[in-house]
One Martini backbone bead per residue (centre of mass of N, CA, C, O) as a GRO file, in nm:
protein
  331
    1MET     BB    1  11.389  11.863  -6.097
    2SER     BB    2  11.098  11.792  -6.076
    3ALA     BB    3  10.810  11.885  -6.011
    4PRO     BB    4  10.651  11.991  -5.761
    5GLU     BB    5  10.432  11.825  -5.560
    6HIS     BB    6  10.233  12.074  -5.505
    7TRP     BB    7  10.139  12.093  -5.814
    8GLN     BB    8   9.958  11.818  -5.806
    9HIS     BB    9   9.874  11.885  -5.503
   10ARG     BB   10   9.664  11.997  -5.237
   11LYS     BB   11   9.864  12.123  -5.015
   12LEU     BB   12   9.983  12.307  -4.770
   13LYS     BB   13  10.181  12.464  -4.948
   14SER     BB   14   9.968  12.558  -5.146
   15LEU     BB   15   9.795  12.719  -4.948
   16LEU     BB   16  10.027  12.915  -4.854
   17LEU     BB   17  10.057  13.022  -5.175
   18LEU     BB   18   9.788  13.160  -5.264
   19PRO     BB   19   9.841  13.467  -5.243
   20LEU     BB   20  10.057  13.464  -5.467
   21ALA     BB   21   9.879  13.332  -5.683
   22ALA     BB   22   9.672  13.564  -5.695
   23LEU     BB   23   9.872  13.775  -5.788
   24PHE     BB   24   9.967  13.639  -6.045
   25ALA     BB   25   9.689  13.615  -6.181
   26ALA     BB   26   9.629  13.920  -6.187
   27LEU     BB   27   9.874  14.009  -6.356
   28ALA     BB   28   9.823  13.824  -6.599
   29ALA     BB   29   9.540  13.938  -6.668
   30ALA     BB   30   9.626  14.231  -6.709
   31ARG     BB   31   9.820  14.175  -6.938
   32ARG     BB   32   9.625  14.047  -7.137
   33PHE     BB   33   9.433  14.285  -7.154
   34ALA     BB   34   9.636  14.494  -7.264
   35TRP     BB   35   9.678  14.346  -7.532
   36ARG     BB   36   9.380  14.329  -7.632
   37ILE     BB   37   9.334  14.658  -7.626
   38GLY     BB   38   9.632  14.787  -7.712
   39LEU     BB   39   9.821  14.902  -7.485
   40LEU     BB   40   9.995  14.675  -7.596
   41GLY     BB   41  10.213  14.600  -7.838
   42SER     BB   42  10.220  14.423  -8.148
   43ARG     BB   43  10.412  14.207  -8.376
   44HIS     BB   44  10.442  14.135  -8.724
   45PRO     BB   45  10.659  13.969  -8.964
   46GLY     BB   46  10.471  13.879  -9.245
   47VAL     BB   47  10.440  13.588  -9.150
   48PRO     BB   48  10.345  13.309  -9.041
   49VAL     BB   49  10.257  13.219  -8.699
   50ILE     BB   50  10.368  12.949  -8.485
   51VAL     BB   51  10.270  12.857  -8.159
   52VAL     BB   52  10.449  12.664  -7.907
   53GLY     BB   53  10.298  12.584  -7.598
   54ASN     BB   54  10.196  12.666  -7.252
   55ILE     BB   55  10.022  12.683  -6.917
   56THR     BB   56  10.271  12.546  -6.793
   57ALA     BB   57  10.517  12.458  -6.600
   58GLY     BB   58  10.733  12.300  -6.777
   59GLY     BB   59  10.764  12.016  -6.943
   60THR     BB   60  10.571  11.881  -7.255
   61GLY     BB   61  10.702  11.867  -7.571
   62LYS     BB   62  10.756  12.104  -7.771
   63THR     BB   63  11.011  12.051  -7.939
   64PRO     BB   64  10.925  11.794  -8.094
   65LEU     BB   65  10.689  11.943  -8.230
   66VAL     BB   66  10.852  12.151  -8.385
   67LEU     BB   67  11.008  11.943  -8.552
   68TRP     BB   68  10.760  11.824  -8.687
   69LEU     BB   69  10.664  12.085  -8.824
   70ALA     BB   70  10.914  12.139  -8.992
   71ARG     BB   71  10.886  11.879  -9.160
   72PHE     BB   72  10.602  11.914  -9.260
   73LEU     BB   73  10.651  12.183  -9.414
   74GLN     BB   74  10.874  12.083  -9.601
   75ASP     BB   75  10.692  11.862  -9.736
   76LYS     BB   76  10.501  12.119  -9.844
   77GLY     BB   77  10.726  12.348  -9.949
   78LYS     BB   78  10.831  12.499  -9.722
   79HIS     BB   79  11.006  12.780  -9.524
   80PRO     BB   80  11.105  12.737  -9.230
   81ALA     BB   81  11.140  12.872  -8.893
   82ILE     BB   82  11.309  12.923  -8.574
   83ILE     BB   83  11.216  13.042  -8.248
   84SER     BB   84  11.390  13.143  -7.940
   85ARG     BB   85  11.504  13.238  -7.635
   86GLY     BB   86  11.744  13.092  -7.489
   87TYR     BB   87  11.780  12.930  -7.233
   88GLY     BB   88  12.069  13.046  -7.041
   89ALA     BB   89  12.164  13.264  -7.206
   90VAL     BB   90  12.343  13.555  -7.198
   91ARG     BB   91  12.248  13.652  -7.447
   92ARG     BB   92  11.974  13.867  -7.610
   93ASP     BB   93  12.028  13.880  -7.897
   94PRO     BB   94  11.979  13.832  -8.216
   95ARG     BB   95  12.058  13.490  -8.340
   96PRO     BB   96  12.215  13.237  -8.477
   97VAL     BB   97  12.220  12.875  -8.481
   98PRO     BB   98  12.452  12.654  -8.490
   99PRO     BB   99  12.491  12.315  -8.518
  100ASP     BB  100  12.767  12.358  -8.314
  101GLY     BB  101  12.649  12.483  -8.078
  102ASN     BB  102  12.651  12.621  -7.759
  103ALA     BB  103  12.445  12.602  -7.487
  104ALA     BB  104  12.564  12.852  -7.334
  105ASP     BB  105  12.498  13.052  -7.591
  106TYR     BB  106  12.179  12.928  -7.683
  107GLY     BB  107  12.084  12.671  -7.565
  108ASP     BB  108  11.965  12.353  -7.571
  109GLU     BB  109  11.718  12.350  -7.763
  110PRO     BB  110  11.833  12.512  -8.003
  111CYS     BB  111  12.067  12.314  -8.055
  112LEU     BB  112  11.892  12.073  -8.122
  113MET     BB  113  11.735  12.207  -8.359
  114ALA     BB  114  11.984  12.279  -8.537
  115ARG     BB  115  12.056  11.973  -8.584
  116ARG     BB  116  11.739  11.869  -8.687
  117ALA     BB  117  11.553  12.073  -8.867
  118GLY     BB  118  11.667  12.205  -9.151
  119CYS     BB  119  11.661  12.506  -9.034
  120PRO     BB  120  11.638  12.797  -8.914
  121VAL     BB  121  11.784  12.916  -8.596
  122TRP     BB  122  11.671  13.148  -8.347
  123VAL     BB  123  11.772  13.381  -8.089
  124GLY     BB  124  11.588  13.571  -7.831
  125SER     BB  125  11.420  13.763  -7.596
  126ASN     BB  126  11.282  13.894  -7.851
  127ARG     BB  127  11.070  13.754  -8.067
  128ALA     BB  128  10.996  13.978  -8.261
  129GLY     BB  129  11.286  14.071  -8.324
  130THR     BB  130  11.390  13.793  -8.414
  131ALA     BB  131  11.199  13.756  -8.655
  132GLU     BB  132  11.292  14.012  -8.812
  133ALA     BB  133  11.594  13.940  -8.832
  134MET     BB  134  11.555  13.669  -8.979
  135ARG     BB  135  11.411  13.781  -9.234
  136ARG     BB  136  11.647  13.955  -9.332
  137ALA     BB  137  11.841  13.700  -9.361
  138HIS     BB  138  11.557  13.525  -9.467
  139PRO     BB  139  11.345  13.594  -9.722
  140ASP     BB  140  11.228  13.285  -9.777
  141ILE     BB  141  11.060  13.285  -9.544
  142ASP     BB  142  10.703  13.155  -9.467
  143VAL     BB  143  10.753  13.036  -9.165
  144ILE     BB  144  10.699  13.063  -8.808
  145LEU     BB  145  10.844  12.906  -8.523
  146SER     BB  146  10.753  12.900  -8.178
  147ASP     BB  147  10.939  12.812  -7.902
  148ASP     BB  148  10.731  12.900  -7.734
  149GLY     BB  149  10.532  13.195  -7.637
  150LEU     BB  150  10.230  13.219  -7.547
  151GLN     BB  151  10.303  13.478  -7.343
  152HIS     BB  152  10.431  13.642  -7.600
  153TYR     BB  153  10.244  13.906  -7.713
  154ARG     BB  154  10.439  14.076  -7.897
  155LEU     BB  155  10.386  13.825  -8.079
  156ALA     BB  156  10.223  13.778  -8.343
  157ARG     BB  157   9.962  13.540  -8.435
  158ASP     BB  158   9.797  13.254  -8.624
  159PHE     BB  159   9.887  12.997  -8.437
  160GLU     BB  160   9.787  12.792  -8.158
  161ILE     BB  161   9.976  12.570  -7.934
  162ALA     BB  162   9.887  12.347  -7.674
  163VAL     BB  163  10.085  12.169  -7.443
  164ILE     BB  164  10.028  11.852  -7.270
  165ASP     BB  165  10.085  11.655  -7.007
  166GLY     BB  166   9.931  11.351  -6.969
  167ALA     BB  167  10.035  11.285  -6.671
  168ARG     BB  168   9.986  11.590  -6.535
  169GLY     BB  169   9.851  11.808  -6.672
  170LEU     BB  170   9.727  12.074  -6.449
  171GLY     BB  171   9.743  11.956  -6.189
  172ASN     BB  172   9.591  12.145  -5.929
  173GLY     BB  173   9.485  12.423  -6.084
  174TRP     BB  174   9.700  12.636  -5.996
  175PRO     BB  175   9.882  12.899  -5.964
  176LEU     BB  176  10.152  13.047  -5.940
  177PRO     BB  177  10.320  12.870  -5.685
  178ALA     BB  178  10.088  12.659  -5.603
  179GLY     BB  179  10.114  12.589  -5.905
  180PRO     BB  180  10.161  12.549  -6.271
  181LEU     BB  181  10.006  12.803  -6.370
  182ARG     BB  182  10.020  13.069  -6.605
  183GLU     BB  183   9.725  13.005  -6.695
  184PRO     BB  184   9.417  12.955  -6.737
  185PRO     BB  185   9.218  12.702  -6.860
  186SER     BB  186   9.055  12.898  -7.053
  187ARG     BB  187   9.288  12.934  -7.264
  188LEU     BB  188   9.228  12.668  -7.430
  189ALA     BB  189   8.974  12.800  -7.588
  190GLU     BB  190   9.175  12.998  -7.774
  191VAL     BB  191   9.314  12.795  -7.912
  192ASP     BB  192   9.366  12.590  -8.200
  193ALA     BB  193   9.537  12.368  -8.023
  194VAL     BB  194   9.537  12.059  -7.838
  195VAL     BB  195   9.819  11.878  -7.704
  196ILE     BB  196   9.882  11.545  -7.604
  197ASN     BB  197  10.146  11.400  -7.417
  198GLY     BB  198  10.021  11.151  -7.371
  199GLY     BB  199   9.792  10.965  -7.247
  200ASN     BB  200   9.455  11.058  -7.166
  201THR     BB  201   9.184  11.242  -7.345
  202SER     BB  202   8.885  11.160  -7.221
  203GLY     BB  203   8.854  11.371  -7.006
  204ALA     BB  204   8.948  11.693  -6.987
  205PHE     BB  205   9.043  11.644  -7.320
  206PRO     BB  206   8.838  11.538  -7.563
  207ARG     BB  207   8.953  11.742  -7.825
  208ALA     BB  208   9.223  11.649  -7.830
  209LEU     BB  209   9.533  11.589  -7.941
  210THR     BB  210   9.786  11.361  -8.029
  211MET     BB  211  10.103  11.257  -7.868
  212ARG     BB  212  10.418  11.082  -7.925
  213LEU     BB  213  10.719  10.958  -7.795
  214GLN     BB  214  10.966  10.807  -8.008
  215GLY     BB  215  11.227  10.557  -7.918
  216VAL     BB  216  11.511  10.306  -8.007
  217HIS     BB  217  11.763  10.490  -8.042
  218PHE     BB  218  12.126  10.528  -7.997
  219ARG     BB  219  12.370  10.786  -7.956
  220ASN     BB  220  12.694  10.848  -7.964
  221LEU     BB  221  12.877  11.109  -7.839
  222ALA     BB  222  13.175  11.040  -7.944
  223ARG     BB  223  13.018  10.861  -8.191
  224PRO     BB  224  12.771  10.962  -8.388
  225GLN     BB  225  12.770  10.718  -8.604
  226GLN     BB  226  12.678  10.551  -8.355
  227VAL     BB  227  12.404  10.319  -8.365
  228VAL     BB  228  12.163  10.181  -8.137
  229THR     BB  229  11.982   9.965  -7.966
  230ALA     BB  230  11.843   9.841  -7.680
  231ALA     BB  231  11.995   9.561  -7.705
  232HIS     BB  232  12.278   9.669  -7.617
  233PHE     BB  233  12.167   9.684  -7.290
  234ARG     BB  234  12.125   9.405  -7.233
  235GLY     BB  235  12.218   9.297  -6.907
  236MET     BB  236  12.227   9.588  -6.802
  237THR     BB  237  12.319   9.872  -6.610
  238VAL     BB  238  12.205  10.200  -6.623
  239HIS     BB  239  12.254  10.541  -6.648
  240ALA     BB  240  11.997  10.787  -6.599
  241ALA     BB  241  11.983  11.108  -6.746
  242ALA     BB  242  11.768  11.407  -6.650
  243GLY     BB  243  11.720  11.760  -6.766
  244ILE     BB  244  11.391  11.788  -6.732
  245GLY     BB  245  11.065  11.849  -6.659
  246ASN     BB  246  11.008  11.511  -6.700
  247PRO     BB  247  11.197  11.250  -6.611
  248GLN     BB  248  10.990  11.008  -6.592
  249ARG     BB  249  10.937  10.977  -6.891
  250PHE     BB  250  11.218  10.876  -6.963
  251PHE     BB  251  11.241  10.638  -6.768
  252GLY     BB  252  10.986  10.490  -6.870
  253HIS     BB  253  11.091  10.445  -7.160
  254LEU     BB  254  11.329  10.268  -7.086
  255ARG     BB  255  11.162  10.046  -6.951
  256GLU     BB  256  11.000   9.974  -7.211
  257LEU     BB  257  11.281   9.882  -7.354
  258GLY     BB  258  11.431   9.706  -7.107
  259LEU     BB  259  11.581   9.884  -6.906
  260ALA     BB  260  11.815   9.906  -6.650
  261CYS     BB  261  11.786  10.168  -6.400
  262ILE     BB  262  11.958  10.451  -6.282
  263GLU     BB  263  11.832  10.733  -6.147
  264HIS     BB  264  11.907  11.093  -6.266
  265PRO     BB  265  11.776  11.371  -6.166
  266PHE     BB  266  11.755  11.696  -6.302
  267PRO     BB  267  11.733  11.997  -6.365
  268ASP     BB  268  11.614  12.204  -6.575
  269HIS     BB  269  11.880  12.299  -6.769
  270HIS     BB  270  12.130  12.162  -6.683
  271PRO     BB  271  12.476  12.232  -6.626
  272TYR     BB  272  12.687  12.021  -6.719
  273ARG     BB  273  12.932  11.807  -6.574
  274ALA     BB  274  13.147  11.554  -6.555
  275ALA     BB  275  13.079  11.488  -6.251
  276ASP     BB  276  12.772  11.417  -6.294
  277LEU     BB  277  12.873  11.136  -6.473
  278ALA     BB  278  13.062  11.013  -6.234
  279PHE     BB  279  12.990  10.694  -6.114
  280GLY     BB  280  13.243  10.461  -6.111
  281ASP     BB  281  13.133  10.168  -6.267
  282GLY     BB  282  13.121  10.169  -6.605
  283ALA     BB  283  12.850  10.233  -6.683
  284PRO     BB  284  12.625  10.329  -6.880
  285VAL     BB  285  12.507  10.644  -7.029
  286VAL     BB  286  12.186  10.785  -7.044
  287MET     BB  287  12.006  11.030  -7.251
  288THR     BB  288  11.902  11.309  -7.369
  289GLU     BB  289  11.934  11.525  -7.624
  290LYS     BB  290  11.929  11.782  -7.453
  291ASP     BB  291  12.169  11.688  -7.276
  292ALA     BB  292  12.387  11.613  -7.493
  293VAL     BB  293  12.467  11.911  -7.588
  294LYS     BB  294  12.620  11.942  -7.287
  295CYS     BB  295  12.818  11.658  -7.312
  296ALA     BB  296  13.007  11.618  -7.565
  297ALA     BB  297  13.287  11.741  -7.467
  298PHE     BB  298  13.301  11.493  -7.218
  299ALA     BB  299  13.248  11.237  -7.357
  300GLY     BB  300  13.235  10.899  -7.373
  301ALA     BB  301  13.197  10.571  -7.492
  302ASP     BB  302  12.932  10.545  -7.265
  303HIS     BB  303  12.762  10.772  -7.413
  304TRP     BB  304  12.402  10.826  -7.455
  305ALA     BB  305  12.132  10.903  -7.689
  306LEU     BB  306  11.801  10.942  -7.727
  307ILE     BB  307  11.608  10.909  -8.010
  308VAL     BB  308  11.347  11.145  -8.075
  309ASP     BB  309  11.005  11.132  -8.188
  310ALA     BB  310  10.711  11.259  -8.312
  311GLU     BB  311  10.371  11.147  -8.286
  312VAL     BB  312  10.105  11.287  -8.480
  313ASP     BB  313   9.816  11.399  -8.534
  314ALA     BB  314   9.696  11.460  -8.851
  315ARG     BB  315   9.505  11.698  -8.781
  316LEU     BB  316   9.716  11.914  -8.736
  317GLY     BB  317   9.812  11.942  -9.029
  318GLU     BB  318   9.537  12.026  -9.135
  319LEU     BB  319   9.505  12.287  -8.972
  320VAL     BB  320   9.763  12.429  -9.065
  321THR     BB  321   9.707  12.421  -9.370
  322ALA     BB  322   9.443  12.585  -9.359
  323ARG     BB  323   9.562  12.842  -9.233
  324LEU     BB  324   9.776  12.901  -9.452
  325SER     BB  325   9.575  12.929  -9.683
  326GLN     BB  326   9.421  13.162  -9.563
  327ALA     BB  327   9.661  13.356  -9.544
  328ALA     BB  328   9.722  13.362  -9.851
  329ARG     BB  329   9.442  13.482  -9.941
  330HIS     BB  330   9.491  13.745  -9.730
  331GLY     BB  331   9.793  13.846  -9.832
   0.00000   0.00000   0.00000
């Protein structure tokens, strides 16, 4: 389901988990310090690395931003590639993700990116090793985008982007498991850009850049060439399924499009089976693109995926371009 309620508010459960949270924070701080002083080694793949991550657990919209960056870099004449951990995949070795790859083999987000990015996408549990293997296979690559991995310090990086869910912010401000924080809020002062996905940035993040997820078209899972607008569902009640970090963001978007929804939140990265979407009333089922890559094999004529793209503050592109130019001058 969505993030635990005690991550957003300092409830009794949060207080009871504070001893574990203190231990987590201490171990995370010790690990960061070990990387900074060189006690633990990091590796650089030889081309600029842009890491898109977050300091909270749960989805914040990183993957749409990575896709936006891939298109932005391609428009600038670059040859980007994407690496990801491949959450949920059984294999751990570095390997390319084919456009028709199975989410069980590569992870749902890598499969989505392989379908949409227009550039190589590789997965592997060791991001540094994955980047090196990908470069050997694709020597023309000149920029690497890491989907997640802000805390994967083994991979040296040139530009860090922290994405924050504008609706949830940093939750109750406490470390895991009492709250959602993987790293302290002070970590945001160290990254090159903070991007807020939706919401208002005027409060806690006044200098952050903005990003919004926009989508008005739906693609049929059984007939991918069939694309409709939200008007196709007017006058109907649809089943809305979402196995993402913040399902309410998806449900809210559908309501803004005028759809009447029966909400079905699932855990993030949920391994869908046909029975999960067998609601028995014949109503259309709409879902995220991330969910769709796991449902295409058993989808029927009334299964649809919302096509979403990120609209990003132009200043992010300017910052990235400046850093890449700087890297080229010193390369």
